[in-house]
N, C-alpha and C positions, 0 to 999 in steps of 0.2 A: 217380481210380488212376494218371492218369499223371503228376501233381504228382510226388506223392513218391516213383515212382520213376525223376522228372527230377533233383528235387535231390540222392537219395541217390546219383546219375552226377555229377552237377556235385559234392558234397563227396569221391567218387572220383577224380575229376580232377586236382580242388585236389590232394590228399592228393598221390595222384602226383607234379605239380610239384615242388611240396616234396620229395620225397624224392630225383627224382633231381637238383636242388640239389643238398641236403646229399651225395648221392654225388659230384658233382663237387669240392665242398669238398674229403671225404674225399683223391680221387682227386690234383689240388690241394698236400695237407696228405703226401701218402706224398712226392710229387716235391721240393717242397721242400725236408723232411728229408732225402732220400735227396742231393740237391744238396749243402747243407748238410758230410753226411759224409761226402762222397766228395772235396771239398775241404778235407779234415783237419781241419775243425772241432771241437772238444770234443764230445764222445758227448752233454753238456747242451743245447750249443747248437743240435746238429740236431734234437732233442728239444721244445727251446723251437720251434725252427723250426718244425713240423711242428702242435704243438699250438698255435699262434697262425693259423694258416693252417685247419684241421679244429674239425668241427664242436663246440657243447657238451658235456663229460662226454665224446668219444671217447678212447680205447685206443691209446696211439702205444707200440710196439715197435720200436728201432734194434740190427739186428743186422749181424756182419759176416761173410763166408760165402767162404773165396780171399780173391780181388779185386774180390769185390763189395758194396758195403754196400747194405744190404735195409733198408725201414722199409714196414711197415704198421700202417695206423690202419682202427679200427672203430669203430664209434657206431651208436648206435639209432637208427632212423629212425624223426623224427617225428611225435610224437602220441598217444594215448594208449600207456602203455609199451615203442612202439615199434610197436605190434599186434604184434608179435614177429618184428621182422622188424629183422636185422642188416647194416650197408649195411657192405665190405667195400674197401681197395683199399691193391696192393702196389708198393711203385717199386723200381729196383733203377738201381746208379750205378756206375760203376767210380772208383775212389778215384783218387784223383792221384798216392798214392806209388807206383806201381803202374806201370810200358810198358808200350805196346803191343808184337803181337812185331813185330819187323823195325825198332823204334826204333831209331834213332843216335844218340847224345849229342853234344853242340858237335865234342868233336875226332875223332869218330871218323870213317872215310872212308867215305864213300856205297858 
Protein backbone atom coordinates (compact mmCIF):
# COMPACT_ATOMS: atom_id res chain seq x y z
CA UNK A 1 0.00 0.00 0.00
CA UNK A 2 2.82 2.40 0.80
CA UNK A 3 4.79 1.86 -2.43
CA UNK A 4 2.07 3.12 -4.82
CA UNK A 5 1.50 6.20 -2.65
CA UNK A 6 5.23 6.85 -2.53
CA UNK A 7 5.51 6.44 -6.31
CA UNK A 8 2.60 8.85 -6.89
CA UNK A 9 4.16 11.37 -4.52
CA UNK A 10 7.51 11.12 -6.35
CA UNK A 11 5.90 11.60 -9.78
CA UNK A 12 3.90 14.58 -8.49
CA UNK A 13 7.02 16.13 -6.98
CA UNK A 14 8.96 15.71 -10.23
CA UNK A 15 6.11 17.23 -12.24
CA UNK A 16 5.99 20.20 -9.86
CA UNK A 17 9.74 20.77 -10.30
CA UNK A 18 9.47 20.66 -14.09
CA UNK A 19 6.48 23.03 -14.01
CA UNK A 20 8.39 25.45 -11.76
CA UNK A 21 11.33 25.40 -14.18
CA UNK A 22 8.96 26.16 -17.08
CA UNK A 23 7.44 29.06 -15.10
CA UNK A 24 10.91 30.49 -14.55
CA UNK A 25 11.55 30.23 -18.29
CA UNK A 26 8.32 32.16 -18.92
CA UNK A 27 9.46 34.92 -16.54
CA UNK A 28 12.89 35.09 -18.18
CA UNK A 29 11.32 35.21 -21.64
CA UNK A 30 8.97 38.04 -20.69
CA UNK A 31 11.88 40.03 -19.26
CA UNK A 32 14.03 39.46 -22.34
CA UNK A 33 11.24 40.61 -24.64
CA UNK A 34 10.50 43.69 -22.52
CA UNK A 35 14.18 44.69 -22.50
CA UNK A 36 14.40 44.32 -26.28
CA UNK A 37 11.23 46.35 -26.84
CA UNK A 38 12.38 49.06 -24.43
CA UNK A 39 15.61 49.44 -26.41
CA UNK A 40 13.46 50.40 -29.43
CA UNK A 41 14.28 47.19 -31.28
CA UNK A 42 11.71 46.18 -33.91
CA UNK A 43 8.62 44.44 -32.57
CA UNK A 44 9.59 41.22 -34.38
CA UNK A 45 13.00 41.25 -32.65
CA UNK A 46 11.40 41.68 -29.22
CA UNK A 47 9.03 38.79 -29.90
CA UNK A 48 11.91 36.66 -31.16
CA UNK A 49 13.92 37.39 -28.01
CA UNK A 50 11.01 36.29 -25.87
CA UNK A 51 10.28 33.18 -27.96
CA UNK A 52 13.92 32.10 -27.78
CA UNK A 53 13.84 32.02 -23.97
CA UNK A 54 10.26 30.73 -23.63
CA UNK A 55 9.20 27.10 -23.35
CA UNK A 56 8.25 25.38 -26.59
CA UNK A 57 4.79 26.29 -27.86
CA UNK A 58 4.50 29.45 -25.74
CA UNK A 59 2.35 32.39 -26.85
CA UNK A 60 4.11 35.76 -26.73
CA UNK A 61 2.30 39.10 -26.76
CA UNK A 62 4.11 42.45 -26.97
CA UNK A 63 2.10 45.64 -26.39
CA UNK A 64 2.80 49.23 -25.54
CA UNK A 65 0.66 51.17 -23.10
CA UNK A 66 1.80 54.72 -22.61
CA UNK A 67 5.52 54.74 -21.86
CA UNK A 68 5.66 51.05 -20.92
CA UNK A 69 6.28 48.03 -23.10
CA UNK A 70 4.51 44.95 -21.75
CA UNK A 71 5.40 41.41 -22.74
CA UNK A 72 3.20 38.48 -21.77
CA UNK A 73 4.29 34.86 -22.15
CA UNK A 74 1.81 32.00 -21.74
CA UNK A 75 2.59 28.30 -22.03
CA UNK A 76 0.95 25.03 -21.14
CA UNK A 77 2.49 23.29 -18.16
CA UNK A 78 4.60 20.26 -19.04
CA UNK A 79 2.91 16.91 -18.90
CA UNK A 80 -0.01 15.32 -20.69
CA UNK A 81 -2.02 18.20 -22.14
CA UNK A 82 -0.43 20.48 -19.56
CA UNK A 83 -2.72 18.92 -16.97
CA UNK A 84 -5.02 21.85 -17.62
CA UNK A 85 -2.56 24.33 -16.11
CA UNK A 86 -1.41 27.45 -18.00
CA UNK A 87 1.82 29.14 -16.94
CA UNK A 88 1.84 32.92 -17.39
CA UNK A 89 4.38 35.66 -16.85
CA UNK A 90 4.36 39.37 -17.65
CA UNK A 91 7.14 41.95 -17.64
CA UNK A 92 7.13 45.68 -18.31
CA UNK A 93 9.92 48.08 -19.20
CA UNK A 94 10.03 51.83 -19.69
CA UNK A 95 10.62 52.73 -23.33
CA UNK A 96 13.99 54.38 -23.89
CA UNK A 97 12.46 56.93 -26.24
CA UNK A 98 10.79 58.56 -23.23
CA UNK A 99 12.53 60.45 -20.46
CA UNK A 100 12.17 60.24 -16.72
CA UNK A 101 10.46 63.05 -14.86
CA UNK A 102 13.07 65.62 -13.98
CA UNK A 103 15.60 64.44 -16.60
CA UNK A 104 17.67 67.22 -17.96
CA UNK A 105 19.31 66.99 -21.32
CA UNK A 106 22.98 67.76 -22.02
CA UNK A 107 22.31 71.46 -22.65
CA UNK A 108 19.67 71.95 -19.95
CA UNK A 109 20.61 73.83 -16.79
CA UNK A 110 20.49 71.84 -13.58
